[in-house]
N, C-alpha and C positions, 0 to 999 in steps of 0.2 A: 476528801480535801482539794479542794478549788485552786487556781491557780493564782487568785487572790492570797491565798493563804500560802503559797509558794513563795510569793514576794513578799510576804510579812518576816518570814522569816531568814530573810537575807541571802538567797541561794541565788537568785536571779543571775548574778554576774557570774557567779563560777561555772553553772552550768552551762554559760556563751561560752564560758574559755574549754572546758571538755569535749564541749560537741561543736564545735568546731567555727567558734566566732561568732561577731555581729550578722552575719552576711545571714549566717542560717534561721536568726532569728526574723530577719525582714521575710526571708522567701522559704521555708520547710520544702517546700515542693519541688524548688530548682535547685537542690546542691551539687555541685560539683567538687567530685571526689579527687583529689593529687595522689598520685604515686609516692610514696616515698622512696628516698636512695635511689631511682631510675639511674643514673649515671653510674653511680657505684657497681650496682647489679651486674648492669651491663659490659664492663668493663672487664671483672672478676668472672665473669660467665664464659667473657670470649668466644662471641658466636661466630662461628665459620661459615660459609656460601652452602646452602644445602641443607643444615642440618635440620632437625627438627627437633622445638622446643616446646616442654608441657609447661603452660603456664595453671599453676594449681587455683587459683586463685581469680580469675577474671577481673572480677568487680566492675569498675566503668570501663574496662578495658586497656587502662594505662601503659602500663607493663608491655603488654601484647602490640600498643600501639609501636612503643618505641622500637622494640624489638622489631620489628618487621619491619621500621622505617632505616635503621640505622645497619640493618643487615638485610639489603633487598633480596638475596635467593633464599632465607632461610624460610621455614614453615613453623607456623604456633598451633598446637592445639592447648585451646583452654578450657578451664572447668569453672563452673559455678554453680551452686543449688541453688540460686533466687532466680527465678526467673526471669521476674525486671532487670536484674542485673545482667541476666544472659543476651536480654532484648538491647540494652542498652550498649552492652559490648560488641555485638552484632553488627546495630547501627555503626558503631564507632569506625569499624576495622573494614568495613564492607567496601572501601577502595582497595583494600586489598586481596580481592579475589579469594581463589580456590588455596591460597598461602596460609588463611586464616580459618581456624573452625573452631568454634563455641561449641561445647557443648553443656547442657543441664545436667548436672552432676556433681555430686559434692567428690573432692578430689579423694576422700578415701575410695571411691569405689575406680580408681583410676586402674588396677588389675583388669575389673572388667571390660573397661572402655575399649583399654588396650585391644585385647583378645577380642573383641564384640569387631574391631576395627582391621584385625589382621596384622596389628602393630607389635614386632618384635622386641626393637629395639626405640631408644629414644638417645638423643645428643646431650640435650642441657635440661634443667629441670629449675623454674624459679617459683616458689611458694614466700606471698606476701600475707603472714599472718594476723593481721589488723584487719578488723572486721570494717565492711564499706560502709563509707561514710551515706550515701545513699539510704540506708536503712533505717537512718534515723528516722524519715519519715514516713517508713515502709507500713506505720499501724501498727506495728506489731510487739510492743511493748519494751522497744530498745531505749527510748529517748525519756527524759526527763522532765524535757519540757514540754509535753503534752499526754494527758490523760486516756491510755489506752489500753485494751486486753495483755493481762501477761502471758503474751507466747513465747516470744524471742525466739524460735524458728529461723534459722535464715532460708532454708528450702519447704518446700509446701507441707513438709512432714519433717518435725524435729530428730535429726539422727539419734536421738536417744529413745523415741518412743515416747516421750512425756512433752508437755509443754512448762513454762514456768510456774502459771497456777497450779497446776496438778501436782506438782512438786511440792508447794507455797503448801498445798491445804492435806496433803496426804502423807507425808514423809513425818516421820519424827524427831522430837526436838534434837535427841541427839546426831541424826542423821542430818539434817538442818547444819546443825553447828558445826558438824566436820566438812561438809560443801563449804559454807561460807569463810572457815579457816582456810582448807586445802586449796582452792580454787583462787579463791579473793583474799586471803592473807588479812582477815579482817579479825582486828582485835578484839572486838566486840563480838564476836561469833555465836557464842552461849546467849550474851542478851538478849542479842537479834534474834537469836532461835526459839528461845523460852517466849518473847513476845510476839513474834508467829502464831504459833499455838494457841496463848492465850488469844488473840484478836481473831483466828478463825474459828473458835468455841461460839463467840459471836454471829460471827459474819463469813463468808468465805471470800479469800482475799482474789481478789479479779483483775485488778487495775495498778496501774504504774504508780501512780498518786499514792494509792494506800499501802502500796509498800515503802516508799519514801516517807510516810510518815511515820510508819510500823519503825524504820531505821531512825528517824528523830527521836521518836519520843522513847526512844529504850537506851539511847548513848548519851553520852555526858557534852552538856553545853561547849564546853570548850573543843570539844571534836567536830564542831559544827562551823568552826572558824579556821578549819586546815586547808593546806595548798590544795587540794582536792574535795571534791561535792562528799560528805558525808556518805552517802548512799554507793558509791562507785564502786565500792570494793563490793559488795552483797549483789549489785547489779550484775557484775564481772563474775562473780561467782555462779549464779543463776544461767547467765550465756553460754557460760561454757559447759555448764552441767546438761541443761537440753540440749546444743550441739556436739556431747562427746568428745571437746574438742582436743583432748588431749590421747585420744583415742583416733583418733583423725588425724591428729598428727604422726602417730606412729605408722597406723596402718599406711598412708598416702607415700607419705616420704620413703619408708620402705618399699613400696612398690616400685618409688621410680628408682631408687637404688637399685633392684634387681633386676628392670630393664633397662639399666643406662651404660651404653655404650663405653668402653674401656678410652679412657681419655677424657670424657664427658663430665660435666660441674652439675651440680646441685647448689644454689641458691635459697637461701631460706631468711627471710627479715621478721623479727618478731616486737612484740610492742610490750613484755613483761615477763619479769622473772619467772614463772611456772613455766612458762612456753619458752623461753631461753634456754633454761635448764631440760627441758625435755630433746630439743634437739641439741644440745652440747653433748647430752649422753648418748642420743641416736648416733652422732656424729664419731664420736670417740670408738663407739661400736664397728662402726665401718672401717675406719683408720685401723685399727688394730688387724683388719684381715686384708681389707684390699683397697684403699686409699691412703688421701692424704690431705689435711687440713691445708688449704689456702691461705687462710687469716688463722692465725694460731689466737689471735681474742677477736672478738668480732669488733667491727666497724662500727662508725654512729656517726649521725649525721653532720653535715658540718653546720657553724652557725648561723650562713644563711638560709639553709634550707631549714631550720628550726624558727627561724623571723619569719619566713613567710611561710611556714606550712608548720603550725604547733604540734600538729598531728604526730609527726615526726619526733618530737622532742626524749621519747622513749624508744625509740628504735634500735635494735643490733643487726647485724648484717653477718651471718656464717656464709662459710662456701667451703666446699669438699670436693673434691675431685676422685674420679676411680683408674684405679692405677694396674688393676690385674683384674 
C-alpha cells in the first residue's frame, strides 16, 4: 500500500489528528513531545527539598525538567528503554548536573537498578504511561504516516521477546483476535485476525501500511469514518503486546511502592481504559494495606491543555500516598 492509496481512502486528516497535528507532517524528524498534566502532577506529588523522585518514563525529559526546576534541591532518577529518548532527556537535563540521572532501562527494571545503585528508599515516583511522541519518527512501526517495518519495540529489544511482525506472522487466529480485543478493545477483532492469517498465507506481513490495508479491507466502510482512524486499536494492541505494557505497569509500579518511604507518593498518568483499570486495581490493593488515595476519582486535563496539546484529551491522573 502506497502513500497515495492512503490519501485515496481519506485517512490523512485523521492520522494527523491522532499523531500530533500538522506540525508533525511538516517535519517528522523534529517532533517536540509535550508532557501531559505537569502542573497537576507536581502539585499532588508535593515534592520537598532533598527528595529523590523516580521518573519512570523520561521521554523527552519534560516532567523531570519541571520537577528539578520547581524543586531546586530535589533529585531525579529517570528511566527510559529508548536509547534515543535517553540521549535527548540527558541533554535537556544537563544543566541540573548531578541532581539528574537518566538510565537506559525499562521501568520494569526499577528494582534491579535501585539495587545496583544501593538505593533502598525513594520519596516520590511519576509514571506517564503515554508513549513518547518522538518515537513516531523512530522507524520502528509506530506511525501510520510512513511505511516502516513492524517492530514496535520501545527499546533495543522488545520486552515481550517478539516484534509485531513476528506475532502477526506466527500467532494463530484465536490468539490474534484475543490480543486485538483484549489490548485494543477492537470490535472487529475476529475479522481482522482472520484477514491477517489469510494475508500471511500469500506473503509475510512486514510493514505498517500492509497492516493498515488489512484492517481497512476487513472492516465495514462506515467504520473508516469514525472519530479515530480505523487501525488505531489494532496498532495499540500490537504495541501493548510487544512491549508487555500491562506486565511492565504491574512490575514497575509495585517495585516503586515497595521502595517508597512512608509519606511518599506515586502519580500515574494513563491514556486509555485498559491501563487505567490496571492502575486503579493496583492502587486499590495498596490502599487496603498501607496507603490512601489522594484523589478518589482520576483527574483529567483542563480544556486549555487539551486545546494546546490534543494528546492530553484522554489522560487520567491517579495519585496514592504510602501511610505505613
